[in-house]
C-alpha positions as CSV (number, residue, x, y, z in Angstrom):
1,X,99.6,66.1,93.6
2,X,97.0,68.5,92.3
3,X,98.1,72.2,91.8
4,X,97.1,75.4,90.1
5,X,99.9,76.0,87.5
6,X,100.7,79.0,85.4
7,X,102.9,78.8,82.3
8,X,102.5,82.5,81.2
9,X,101.3,85.8,82.4
10,X,97.8,86.8,81.8
11,X,94.2,86.8,83.1
12,X,92.9,84.0,85.4
13,X,92.2,81.8,82.4
14,X,96.0,81.1,82.0
15,X,95.8,79.0,85.2
16,X,94.9,75.3,85.0
17,X,94.6,72.5,87.4
18,X,97.3,69.9,86.8
19,X,99.1,66.9,88.3
20,X,102.6,67.9,89.4
21,X,105.4,66.3,91.4
22,X,105.7,66.9,95.1
23,X,108.0,69.8,96.0
24,X,111.3,68.7,97.5
25,X,112.1,70.0,101.0
26,X,115.7,70.9,101.6
27,X,117.6,70.6,104.9
28,X,116.2,73.9,106.1
29,X,112.7,73.4,104.8
30,X,109.4,71.8,105.7
31,X,106.9,70.1,103.4
32,X,103.4,71.3,104.4
33,X,100.2,69.6,103.5
34,X,98.0,72.6,102.7
35,X,94.6,72.7,104.4
36,X,93.8,76.3,103.3
37,X,95.4,79.0,101.3
38,X,94.6,82.7,100.9
39,X,94.5,85.0,97.9
40,X,96.1,88.4,98.2
41,X,96.6,91.4,95.8
42,X,100.2,90.2,95.4
43,X,98.9,87.0,93.8
44,X,96.8,89.1,91.4
45,X,99.8,91.1,90.3
46,X,102.1,88.1,89.9
47,X,99.4,86.4,87.8
48,X,99.5,89.2,85.3
49,X,103.1,90.1,85.6
50,X,102.5,93.7,86.5
51,X,103.7,96.2,87.1
52,X,106.3,95.4,84.4
53,X,109.1,96.9,86.5
54,X,108.6,94.1,89.0
55,X,109.4,91.3,86.4
56,X,113.2,91.6,86.6
57,X,112.9,91.7,90.4
58,X,112.0,88.1,90.8
59,X,108.6,87.7,89.2
60,X,109.9,86.5,85.9
61,X,110.8,88.4,82.7
62,X,108.7,86.6,80.0
63,X,107.0,83.9,82.1
64,X,106.3,83.3,85.8
65,X,109.3,82.3,87.7
66,X,107.1,80.4,90.1
67,X,104.9,77.9,88.2
68,X,102.5,77.2,91.1
69,X,100.7,80.2,92.5
70,X,100.0,81.2,96.1
71,X,102.0,82.3,99.1
72,X,99.8,82.4,102.3
73,X,98.8,79.0,103.7
74,X,98.0,77.0,106.7
75,X,98.4,73.3,107.1
76,X,100.2,70.4,108.7
77,X,103.9,69.6,108.5
78,X,104.3,66.5,106.5
79,X,108.2,66.3,106.5
80,X,111.0,68.4,108.0
81,X,114.5,68.9,106.7
82,X,117.6,67.6,108.6
83,X,118.4,71.0,110.0
84,X,114.9,71.9,111.2
85,X,114.6,71.9,115.0
86,X,111.5,74.0,115.9
87,X,109.0,72.0,113.9
88,X,108.2,68.3,113.5
89,X,105.8,66.1,111.5
90,X,102.2,66.7,112.4
91,X,102.6,70.3,113.7
92,X,99.8,72.6,112.6
93,X,101.4,75.7,111.0
94,X,100.7,79.0,109.1
95,X,103.1,81.1,107.1
96,X,104.7,81.9,103.8
97,X,104.5,78.9,101.6
98,X,105.4,79.5,97.9
99,X,103.2,77.4,95.7
100,X,100.4,77.4,98.2
101,X,97.6,76.7,95.7
102,X,98.4,73.0,95.7
103,X,97.9,70.0,97.9
104,X,101.5,70.4,99.2
105,X,103.9,73.3,99.5
106,X,107.5,73.6,100.5
107,X,108.5,76.5,102.8
108,X,111.6,77.7,104.6
109,X,111.2,76.4,108.2
110,X,111.9,79.9,109.6
111,X,108.9,81.3,107.6
112,X,106.2,79.2,109.1
113,X,105.1,79.2,112.7
114,X,102.8,77.2,114.9
115,X,99.1,77.9,114.2
116,X,97.2,79.4,117.2
117,X,95.0,76.6,118.6
118,X,92.0,78.8,118.5
119,X,92.1,79.4,114.8
120,X,90.7,77.2,112.1
121,X,93.0,76.5,109.1
122,X,90.9,78.9,107.1
123,X,91.3,81.7,109.5
124,X,95.0,81.0,109.9
125,X,95.6,81.2,106.2
126,X,94.3,84.8,106.2
127,X,97.0,85.9,108.6
128,X,100.5,85.9,107.0
129,X,100.8,88.7,104.5
130,X,97.9,90.9,105.6
131,X,98.6,90.8,109.4
132,X,102.4,91.2,109.1
133,X,102.0,94.0,106.6
134,X,99.6,95.8,109.0
135,X,101.9,95.3,112.0
136,X,104.9,96.6,110.1
137,X,102.9,99.6,108.8
138,X,101.4,100.6,112.1
139,X,104.0,99.6,114.7
140,X,107.3,99.9,112.9
141,X,107.0,102.4,110.0
142,X,104.2,104.5,111.4
143,X,105.5,104.2,115.0
144,X,102.0,104.7,116.3
145,X,101.6,105.5,120.0
146,X,98.7,105.9,122.4
147,X,96.6,109.1,121.9
148,X,97.6,109.7,118.3
149,X,95.0,110.2,115.5
150,X,95.5,107.4,113.0
151,X,93.7,107.1,109.7
152,X,93.6,103.8,107.7
153,X,92.7,104.3,104.1
154,X,91.3,101.0,102.8
155,X,90.2,99.9,106.3
156,X,87.8,97.3,105.0
157,X,90.6,95.3,103.2
158,X,92.8,92.5,104.4
159,X,95.6,94.8,105.6
160,X,93.2,97.4,106.7
161,X,91.1,95.3,109.0
162,X,94.2,94.2,110.9
163,X,95.7,97.7,110.9
164,X,92.5,99.1,112.5
165,X,92.7,96.6,115.3
166,X,96.5,96.9,115.9
167,X,96.3,100.7,116.0
168,X,93.3,100.7,118.4
169,X,95.1,98.1,120.6
170,X,98.1,100.5,120.8
171,X,95.7,103.2,122.2
172,X,95.3,105.3,119.0
173,X,92.1,107.1,118.0
174,X,91.5,105.3,114.7
175,X,89.5,106.5,111.7
176,X,88.8,104.0,109.0
177,X,88.1,104.9,105.4
178,X,86.1,102.3,103.6
179,X,83.0,101.7,101.4
180,X,79.4,101.9,102.7
181,X,79.0,98.1,103.0
182,X,82.1,97.8,105.2
183,X,81.4,100.7,107.5
184,X,79.8,98.5,110.3
185,X,82.6,95.9,110.1
186,X,85.3,98.6,110.4
187,X,83.5,100.2,113.3
188,X,83.0,96.8,115.0
189,X,86.7,96.0,115.1
190,X,87.8,99.2,116.8
191,X,87.6,102.3,114.6
192,X,86.4,105.3,116.6
193,X,85.3,107.0,113.4
194,X,84.4,105.7,110.0
195,X,84.5,107.6,106.7
196,X,82.6,106.4,103.7
197,X,84.8,107.4,100.8
198,X,81.8,107.5,98.5
199,X,80.3,110.3,100.5
200,X,83.1,112.2,102.2
201,X,86.7,113.3,101.3
202,X,89.0,112.7,104.2
203,X,91.6,115.0,102.5
204,X,89.4,118.1,102.7
205,X,91.7,119.4,105.5
206,X,89.0,119.6,108.2
207,X,90.8,116.9,110.3
208,X,94.5,116.2,110.4
209,X,96.0,113.0,111.4
210,X,99.3,112.0,113.1
211,X,99.7,108.9,111.0
212,X,98.0,107.8,107.7
213,X,98.3,104.3,106.4
214,X,97.3,104.4,102.7
215,X,96.5,100.9,101.3
216,X,94.8,102.2,98.2
217,X,97.2,104.5,96.3
218,X,94.3,106.2,94.4
219,X,94.9,109.8,95.7
220,X,97.6,112.3,94.7
221,X,100.4,112.8,97.3
222,X,99.5,116.4,97.8
223,X,96.0,115.5,98.9
224,X,97.2,112.9,101.3
225,X,99.7,115.3,102.8
226,X,96.8,117.8,103.3
227,X,95.3,115.4,105.8
228,X,98.5,115.0,107.8
229,X,99.6,117.2,110.7
230,X,102.8,119.3,110.0
231,X,105.0,116.6,111.5
232,X,102.7,113.6,110.7
233,X,103.7,110.3,109.0
234,X,102.3,108.9,105.8
235,X,102.8,105.2,105.3
236,X,102.4,104.1,101.6
237,X,101.4,100.5,101.1
238,X,101.5,100.1,97.3
239,X,98.1,99.3,95.9
240,X,96.9,100.8,92.6
241,X,95.5,99.1,89.5
242,X,97.1,96.4,87.3
243,X,98.4,96.8,83.8
244,X,100.9,99.7,84.4
245,X,104.6,99.8,83.6
246,X,105.5,101.2,87.0
247,X,102.3,100.7,89.0
248,X,102.5,102.1,92.6
249,X,106.3,102.3,92.3
250,X,106.2,105.7,90.6
251,X,104.1,107.2,93.4
252,X,106.4,105.7,96.1
253,X,109.5,107.2,94.4
254,X,107.8,110.6,94.2
255,X,107.1,110.4,97.9
256,X,110.7,109.5,98.7
257,X,111.9,112.6,96.8
258,X,109.3,115.0,98.3
259,X,110.2,113.6,101.8
260,X,113.6,115.3,101.6
261,X,112.0,118.8,101.4
262,X,109.0,118.6,103.9
263,X,108.6,118.3,107.7
264,X,106.2,115.4,107.3
265,X,107.5,111.9,107.2
266,X,106.6,110.1,103.9
267,X,107.5,106.5,104.2
268,X,107.1,103.5,101.8
269,X,106.0,100.3,103.5
270,X,108.6,97.7,102.6
271,X,107.4,94.2,101.7
272,X,109.1,91.3,103.4
273,X,108.5,87.8,104.9
274,X,109.7,87.7,108.4
275,X,109.5,85.1,111.2
276,X,109.6,87.6,114.0
277,X,106.5,89.4,112.6
278,X,104.6,86.2,112.1
279,X,105.3,85.3,115.8
280,X,104.3,88.8,116.8
281,X,100.9,88.6,115.1
282,X,100.2,85.1,116.2
283,X,101.1,86.2,119.7
284,X,98.5,89.0,119.5
285,X,96.0,86.4,118.4
286,X,96.7,84.1,121.3
287,X,96.7,87.0,123.7
288,X,93.2,88.0,122.4
289,X,94.2,91.5,121.4
290,X,91.2,93.2,119.8
291,X,89.6,90.8,117.4
292,X,92.7,89.4,115.7
293,X,91.7,85.9,116.5
294,X,88.3,86.2,114.9
295,X,87.6,85.6,111.3
296,X,86.5,89.3,111.0
297,X,84.0,88.2,108.3
298,X,87.0,87.6,106.0
299,X,85.4,84.4,105.0
300,X,81.8,85.6,104.6
301,X,80.1,84.3,101.5
302,X,83.1,82.2,100.5
303,X,82.1,78.8,101.5
304,X,80.0,78.3,98.3
305,X,80.7,80.0,95.0
306,X,84.4,80.7,94.3
307,X,83.8,82.8,91.2
308,X,83.9,86.0,93.2
309,X,87.3,85.4,94.7
310,X,89.2,88.0,92.7
311,X,86.5,90.6,93.4
312,X,87.4,90.4,97.1
313,X,91.2,90.7,96.6
314,X,91.7,93.6,99.0
315,X,91.1,91.1,101.8
316,X,92.5,87.6,102.1
317,X,90.3,85.1,100.3
318,X,90.2,81.7,101.8
319,X,90.5,78.8,99.4
320,X,89.3,75.8,101.4
321,X,90.7,72.4,100.8
322,X,89.3,70.5,97.9
323,X,92.0,71.0,95.2
324,X,90.7,68.2,93.0
325,X,87.2,69.6,92.8
326,X,86.0,73.1,93.6
327,X,89.5,74.7,93.3
328,X,89.5,73.9,89.6
329,X,86.8,76.5,89.1
330,X,88.3,79.3,91.2
331,X,90.4,80.9,88.6
332,X,88.8,80.2,85.3
333,X,85.4,81.7,85.9
334,X,86.4,85.0,87.3
335,X,86.3,88.3,85.4
336,X,89.6,89.2,83.8
337,X,89.5,92.8,85.1
338,X,88.5,93.1,88.7
339,X,89.3,95.9,91.1
340,X,90.1,95.2,94.8
341,X,87.5,96.0,97.4
342,X,88.0,98.4,100.3
């Protein structure tokens, strides 16, 4: 099969299109024929092997532990292991499929779920990491309830667009912080207020929020706390720029320490892959909550040139099928230093 492989850490140029063997599905796994995959900031960091502190945690010390890139995917079950009961050959699924940038990927059966019938494969591939992270941050860590003032920093990104919708669906008064070009999008998906970060500083203290989900990590902790109510909750969702030894980890550790001495709740957003969360977000999509079942313009401008893929990395980037052709150009033509969009 064709796959994007990576033998060392570095810029996009280290990736190459190659023929590889089919991944082998174990008794508890499924083999998925990939119809669409999505790029996320996690893929960007894994590509470069940063922050360095993450390397001994499973990324790989001197070279990538996973040779084929990609995590989020949607496709069709090609084969199911002997212990798999919920899925069968031919089922359309979405989920966490390590090695997703290939024609086939192997996934644990409990980390893929049926694809909502109303979604295309391209839309479905944009769901796993972004939507479950947003759900976890808003519902579980932020514990958002109706009537609260909630601010989403990075509301125009992949996690941000889902977070706006989930918070609004829970009855919160949502403020989205984003760039000028994303203001109308953020407003259209449920934000009651939109702040253009190029023109206004939401940490000026004029308005305080019960919950802040920070997807950007570009502001000092003291300024973020200034925008919180005295008993408010700050949810820290990583972010930051590549090329650092500690990356966002240092800021998260600082928040954990400060949390012990203040009345505000400063909470890191844990990263995980979870079947229950996948089922929750696909359930929201099937129930028609907010606009979760719409593409939310996540795919806009991406059906033609792929060279801009990394420039859109704060939202899932759909990689349509066509591994042997257009996919070859996705990685090698993009700028080696590209900051995520919000």
